N, CA, C and O of each residue as an XYZ file, in Angstrom:
424
protein
N     -96.978    -24.617    183.688
C     -97.731    -26.025    183.814
C     -96.357    -26.938    183.679
O     -95.557    -26.825    182.750
N     -96.240    -27.843    184.755
C     -95.156    -28.904    184.742
C     -93.982    -28.309    184.484
O     -93.497    -27.487    185.262
N     -93.259    -28.764    183.065
C     -91.962    -28.610    183.019
C     -91.691    -28.255    181.471
O     -91.883    -29.088    180.585
N     -91.275    -27.084    181.244
C     -90.607    -26.469    179.852
C     -91.476    -26.847    178.768
O     -91.199    -27.645    177.872
N     -92.769    -26.077    178.957
C     -93.531    -25.975    177.648
C     -92.842    -24.878    176.786
O     -92.380    -23.885    177.348
N     -92.757    -25.035    175.389
C     -92.354    -24.208    174.625
C     -93.258    -23.019    174.367
O     -92.936    -21.833    174.296
N     -94.460    -23.578    174.239
C     -95.805    -22.535    173.955
C     -96.915    -23.261    174.644
O     -96.809    -24.421    175.041
N     -97.940    -22.553    174.763
C     -99.172    -22.856    175.524
C    -100.471    -22.259    174.521
O    -100.775    -21.080    174.699
N    -101.166    -22.972    173.576
C    -102.163    -22.105    172.893
C    -103.746    -22.794    173.604
O    -103.876    -23.954    173.995
N    -104.641    -21.900    173.618
C    -105.789    -22.072    173.848
C    -106.787    -22.296    172.715
O    -107.131    -21.326    172.040
N    -107.189    -23.300    172.507
C    -108.113    -23.558    171.434
C    -109.422    -24.197    171.783
O    -109.609    -24.878    172.792
N    -110.426    -23.885    170.748
C    -111.777    -24.309    171.070
C    -111.730    -25.742    171.328
O    -111.351    -26.569    170.499
N    -112.211    -26.060    172.751
C    -112.483    -27.425    173.392
C    -111.305    -27.812    173.966
O    -111.225    -28.937    174.459
N    -110.283    -26.983    173.981
C    -109.174    -27.575    174.968
C    -107.853    -26.617    174.893
O    -107.889    -25.478    174.427
N    -106.819    -27.167    175.358
C    -105.629    -26.201    175.251
C    -104.487    -27.235    174.949
O    -104.283    -28.283    175.562
N    -103.881    -26.806    174.031
C    -102.310    -27.408    173.535
C    -101.064    -26.886    174.147
O    -100.806    -25.682    174.122
N    -100.286    -27.763    174.696
C     -99.159    -27.797    175.276
C     -98.075    -28.219    174.269
O     -98.141    -29.384    173.877
N     -96.956    -27.336    173.733
C     -95.948    -27.959    173.012
C     -94.783    -27.821    173.797
O     -94.486    -26.859    174.505
N     -93.916    -29.244    173.547
C     -92.496    -29.052    174.035
C     -91.814    -29.613    173.056
O     -92.197    -30.182    172.034
N     -90.487    -29.334    173.584
C     -89.422    -29.389    172.527
C     -88.907    -31.041    172.536
O     -88.397    -31.618    171.575
N     -89.173    -31.605    173.831
C     -88.752    -32.974    174.022
C     -89.591    -33.897    174.386
O     -90.269    -33.597    175.369
N     -89.839    -35.288    173.758
C     -90.974    -35.966    174.005
C     -91.043    -36.174    175.573
O     -92.124    -36.086    176.155
N     -89.742    -36.482    176.313
C     -89.557    -36.809    177.715
C     -90.520    -35.944    178.416
O     -91.344    -36.489    179.151
N     -90.521    -34.554    178.269
C     -91.060    -33.639    178.906
C     -92.459    -33.610    178.696
O     -93.222    -33.122    179.529
N     -92.874    -34.157    177.519
C     -94.465    -34.034    177.474
C     -95.054    -35.419    178.109
O     -96.190    -35.613    178.540
N     -94.030    -36.259    178.045
C     -94.445    -37.451    178.603
C     -95.015    -37.286    180.161
O     -96.087    -37.609    180.672
N     -93.683    -36.565    180.750
C     -93.840    -36.058    182.280
C     -95.554    -35.281    182.415
O     -96.378    -35.547    183.290
N     -95.691    -34.494    181.510
C     -96.807    -33.896    181.701
C     -98.063    -34.705    181.618
O     -98.945    -34.445    182.436
N     -98.258    -35.645    180.743
C     -99.053    -36.748    180.665
C     -99.206    -37.672    182.230
O    -100.285    -37.906    182.775
N     -98.006    -38.049    182.688
C     -97.799    -38.626    183.670
C     -98.623    -38.057    185.068
O     -99.445    -38.629    185.783
N     -98.027    -36.652    185.138
C     -98.595    -35.909    186.151
C    -100.289    -35.730    186.027
O    -100.923    -36.102    187.014
N    -100.919    -35.280    185.077
C    -102.194    -35.281    184.827
C    -102.798    -36.787    185.089
O    -103.972    -36.820    185.460
N    -102.258    -37.764    184.965
C    -102.936    -39.069    185.099
C    -102.821    -39.312    186.343
O    -103.738    -40.005    186.784
N    -101.857    -38.931    187.249
C    -101.726    -38.986    188.684
C    -102.802    -37.867    189.458
O    -103.037    -38.141    190.635
N    -103.237    -37.069    189.097
C    -104.018    -36.101    190.039
C    -105.503    -36.072    189.405
O    -106.461    -35.848    190.145
N    -105.680    -36.305    188.012
C    -107.243    -36.120    187.532
C    -107.417    -37.375    186.960
O    -106.497    -38.151    186.699
N    -108.825    -37.610    186.728
C    -109.289    -38.973    185.980
C    -109.202    -38.840    184.749
O    -109.999    -37.941    184.479
N    -108.701    -39.198    183.792
C    -108.346    -38.785    182.425
C    -107.736    -40.113    181.807
O    -107.255    -41.040    182.458
N    -107.835    -40.040    180.592
C    -107.504    -41.118    179.641
C    -106.517    -40.502    178.418
O    -106.835    -39.429    177.905
N    -105.497    -41.108    178.041
C    -104.758    -40.775    176.733
C    -104.390    -41.574    175.923
O    -104.363    -42.781    176.165
N    -103.938    -40.916    174.502
C    -103.549    -41.613    173.179
C    -102.398    -40.947    172.748
O    -102.156    -39.751    172.908
N    -101.651    -41.843    172.152
C    -100.563    -41.433    171.672
C    -100.490    -41.628    170.241
O    -101.142    -42.576    169.804
N     -99.681    -40.769    169.234
C     -99.493    -41.095    168.041
C     -98.081    -40.649    167.693
O     -97.394    -39.954    168.440
N     -97.729    -41.069    166.590
C     -96.327    -40.388    166.282
C     -96.504    -40.317    164.319
O     -97.050    -41.184    163.638
N     -96.024    -39.352    163.934
C     -95.959    -39.028    162.583
C     -94.532    -38.473    162.066
O     -93.873    -37.639    162.687
N     -94.130    -39.092    160.766
C     -92.775    -39.208    160.340
C     -92.744    -37.627    159.686
O     -93.553    -37.345    158.803
N     -92.012    -36.874    160.050
C     -91.584    -35.419    159.689
C     -90.631    -35.695    158.641
O     -90.972    -35.593    157.463
N     -89.459    -36.038    158.976
C     -88.529    -36.386    157.853
C     -87.511    -37.268    158.051
O     -87.183    -37.476    159.219
N     -86.939    -37.832    157.179
C     -85.989    -38.945    157.005
C     -84.798    -38.760    156.404
O     -84.970    -38.312    155.270
N     -83.576    -38.927    156.700
C     -82.420    -38.882    155.970
C     -82.074    -40.412    155.440
O     -81.888    -41.273    156.300
N     -81.989    -40.749    154.111
C     -81.555    -42.278    153.798
C     -80.243    -42.332    154.037
O     -79.791    -43.286    154.671
N     -79.398    -41.293    153.558
C     -77.937    -41.808    153.771
C     -77.444    -42.023    155.083
O     -76.455    -42.741    155.231
N     -78.104    -41.401    156.228
C     -77.497    -41.547    157.495
C     -78.440    -42.544    158.245
O     -78.144    -42.944    159.371
N     -79.646    -42.961    157.566
C     -80.943    -43.583    158.461
C     -81.332    -42.966    159.731
O     -81.309    -43.456    160.860
N     -81.705    -41.761    159.327
C     -82.149    -41.075    160.637
C     -83.499    -40.463    160.305
O     -83.806    -39.759    159.344
N     -84.370    -40.975    161.513
C     -85.673    -40.558    161.033
C     -86.279    -39.321    162.288
O     -85.958    -39.395    163.474
N     -86.950    -38.518    161.868
C     -87.791    -37.761    162.737
C     -88.916    -37.682    162.856
O     -89.524    -37.198    161.901
N     -89.594    -38.056    163.901
C     -90.968    -37.874    164.241
C     -91.776    -36.741    164.911
O     -91.038    -35.963    165.514
N     -92.631    -36.542    164.950
C     -93.641    -35.724    165.587
C     -94.690    -36.473    166.594
O     -95.646    -37.092    166.126
N     -94.492    -36.395    167.811
C     -95.229    -37.122    168.665
C     -96.576    -36.446    169.276
O     -96.509    -35.320    169.770
N     -97.579    -37.036    169.238
C     -98.745    -36.485    169.844
C     -99.331    -37.058    170.995
O     -99.437    -38.279    170.890
N     -99.792    -36.538    172.171
C    -100.282    -36.977    173.323
C    -101.731    -36.492    173.372
O    -101.885    -35.361    173.833
N    -102.690    -37.080    173.020
C    -103.906    -36.538    173.353
C    -104.488    -37.083    174.550
O    -104.625    -38.300    174.676
N    -104.858    -36.224    175.481
C    -105.203    -36.285    177.193
C    -106.754    -35.938    176.895
O    -107.074    -34.932    176.262
N    -107.817    -36.996    177.484
C    -109.271    -36.342    177.479
C    -109.466    -36.568    179.105
O    -109.278    -37.602    179.745
N    -109.880    -35.340    179.544
C    -110.008    -35.272    181.080
C    -111.665    -35.312    180.844
O    -112.359    -34.851    179.938
N    -112.061    -36.212    182.289
C    -113.359    -36.448    182.735
C    -114.013    -35.162    182.855
O    -113.414    -34.272    183.459
N    -115.278    -34.914    182.314
C    -115.816    -33.816    182.372
C    -117.123    -33.991    183.526
O    -118.257    -33.577    183.284
N    -116.790    -34.580    184.627
C    -117.565    -34.776    185.758
C    -117.185    -33.674    186.926
O    -115.998    -33.348    186.960
N    -117.897    -33.189    187.693
C    -117.646    -32.408    188.715
C    -118.274    -32.676    189.958
O    -119.417    -33.134    189.954
N    -117.601    -32.422    191.158
C    -118.167    -32.834    192.413
C    -119.791    -32.469    192.441
O    -120.293    -31.595    191.734
N    -120.383    -33.143    193.211
C    -121.884    -32.746    193.523
C    -122.782    -32.970    191.993
O    -123.977    -32.672    191.988
N    -122.330    -33.340    191.125
C    -123.237    -33.343    190.083
C    -123.815    -34.991    189.600
O    -123.093    -35.982    189.711
N    -125.048    -35.033    189.129
C    -125.767    -36.292    188.916
C    -125.327    -36.877    187.924
O    -125.177    -36.228    186.889
N    -125.013    -38.208    187.964
C    -124.435    -38.942    186.911
C    -125.222    -40.179    186.419
O    -125.685    -41.030    187.178
N    -125.328    -40.193    185.041
C    -126.267    -41.530    184.647
C    -125.529    -42.262    184.017
O    -124.927    -41.874    183.016
N    -125.436    -43.582    184.547
C    -124.530    -44.359    183.934
C    -125.139    -45.415    183.130
O    -126.239    -45.921    183.355
N    -124.246    -45.747    182.060
C    -125.056    -46.405    181.202
C    -125.158    -48.011    181.850
O    -124.378    -48.429    182.707
N    -126.225    -48.771    181.287
C    -126.288    -50.126    181.824
C    -125.398    -50.913    181.928
O    -125.364    -51.635    182.925
N    -124.354    -51.013    180.871
C    -123.300    -52.153    181.023
C    -122.354    -51.565    182.366
O    -122.038    -52.309    183.294
N    -122.022    -50.320    182.309
C    -121.433    -49.829    183.636
C    -121.995    -50.362    184.979
O    -121.489    -51.028    185.883
N    -123.231    -49.823    184.781
C    -124.072    -50.180    186.020
C    -123.979    -51.855    186.461
O    -123.903    -52.260    187.621
N    -124.000    -52.520    185.496
C    -123.713    -54.011    185.751
C    -122.484    -54.443    186.186
O    -122.280    -55.331    187.014
N    -121.548    -53.684    185.506
C    -120.058    -53.984    186.103
C    -119.709    -53.666    187.307
O    -118.732    -54.120    187.902
N    -120.720    -52.640    187.836
C    -120.318    -52.318    189.104
C    -121.060    -53.054    190.385
O    -121.251    -52.558    191.495
N    -121.370    -54.169    189.996
C    -122.319    -55.232    190.825
C    -123.655    -54.542    190.897
O    -124.023    -54.210    192.024
N    -124.576    -54.225    189.702
C    -125.684    -53.788    189.642
C    -125.782    -52.489    190.357
O    -126.631    -52.385    191.242
N    -125.168    -51.693    190.129
C    -125.277    -50.213    191.200
C    -126.184    -49.706    190.463
O    -126.417    -50.074    189.312
N    -126.918    -48.600    191.215
C    -127.842    -47.929    190.451
C    -127.751    -47.148    189.407
O    -126.814    -46.365    189.560
N    -128.337    -46.996    188.348
C    -127.750    -46.069    187.201
C    -127.371    -44.574    187.434
O    -126.444    -43.962    186.901
N    -128.303    -44.099    188.366
C    -128.394    -42.572    189.028
C    -127.524    -42.472    190.247
O    -127.788    -42.952    191.350
N    -126.444    -41.781    189.911
C    -125.634    -41.738    191.245
C    -125.176    -40.126    191.345
O    -125.527    -39.350    190.456
N    -124.544    -39.769    192.238
C    -123.981    -38.503    192.609
C    -122.595    -38.444    192.756
O    -122.143    -39.341    193.468
N    -121.734    -37.608    192.266
C    -120.253    -37.605    192.572
C    -119.771    -37.012    193.699
O    -119.728    -35.787    193.807
N    -119.409    -37.750    194.535
C    -118.972    -37.018    195.847
C    -117.589    -36.451    195.856
O    -117.235    -35.592    196.663
N    -116.794    -36.975    194.900
C    -115.177    -36.571    195.091
C    -114.850    -37.112    193.708
O    -115.251    -38.079    193.062
N    -113.889    -36.040    193.470
C    -112.909    -36.222    192.333
C    -111.358    -36.214    192.646
O    -110.821    -35.158    192.982
N    -110.639    -37.388    192.536
C    -109.284    -37.376    192.586
C    -108.689    -37.915    191.305
O    -108.980    -37.447    190.204
N    -107.774    -39.000    191.504
C    -107.499    -39.832    190.427
C    -108.392    -40.666    190.043
O    -108.226    -41.280    188.990
N    -109.488    -40.849    190.800
C    -110.625    -41.680    190.762
C    -111.944    -40.860    190.709
O    -111.919    -39.727    191.188
N    -112.953    -41.279    190.232
C    -114.322    -40.630    190.533
C    -115.259    -41.413    191.712
O    -115.519    -42.613    191.622
N    -115.642    -40.719    192.623
C    -116.268    -41.610    193.800
C    -117.873    -41.224    193.493
O    -118.321    -40.081    193.408
N    -118.550    -42.361    193.363
C    -119.867    -42.115    193.473
C    -120.919    -42.538    194.470
O    -120.752    -43.600    195.070
N    -121.999    -41.793    194.702
C    -122.750    -42.445    195.959
C    -123.948    -42.734    195.374
O    -124.168    -42.174    194.300
N    -124.799    -43.488    195.828
C    -126.128    -44.013    195.489
C    -127.111    -43.840    196.646
O    -126.473    -43.727    197.692
N    -128.418    -43.779    196.839
C    -128.818    -43.470    197.827
C    -128.785    -44.108    198.777
O    -129.258    -43.676    199.828
């Protein structure tokens, strides 16, 4: 899957990819953002630091949430989203999934 994962672990509710370098993990996130509708969050945690040489080691986490909508599914939009989409009907059918979600109303 993309480039150089150290390990891949299947977890309840998802899959964890572990990378040695932050750049490789970032490339994986960019790849996912380009091909499927998803959003991500990042965080960093201080693992260790050396006061003498002023070196800090961080553990970076990229949390990617992939949309759970499939083609030909019926989607019920919240009122706020419906209004934002020029008062589109709240019930729609997903016609296509790419890096965007395509919806069709009657």
